[in-house]
Steps between C-alpha positions, in 0.01 A plus 500: 500500500476277194343636186293263290587654164877474527691345209864430446688693236526182291122464501447864400747471216333181379161679491647799318674279239176325422285812505716713278631226268860527615540126535576429133739794473685381815519151349645651186766688700589185690533301174712781346731504802537120485585520128766764547633337817530162330653608167697807618644767268436296184132517564509871573680575174280292271158507662265752343185427703359260756134428560339265753137411467312193627811297573653568156825693476552672163853619430594711199868482409710682247742210447393202293800302619409550864134426426595171338734405783231574763240315292718185506527519880144614561410227747813566714434872478136453610606290794774744604261798479242325714770413752602869508130592558456232767429748782237690306154398384613526135526187291603489133352215296609612155769726348450661158817632343453758228 
């Protein structure tokens, strides 16, 4: 017997993400994991906060030297982060370093 109202787990999760506003938070978590995965322990030690909103990643750092170094390589960093996020629906168009 086939039920007409059956949904896959992926479909149910998609509906829940949209209904309860979890989508942006999940995007932020994916961006945070990509940031820490790409930069490793240096990022963990010097990153104070990470926010992702509307394809903009805002990173607050406690090291002006690291901030300047990342700013000089911002295009490479943006490309590498988007490559890291390739399997997700998250795309970063701009990075703001504070």
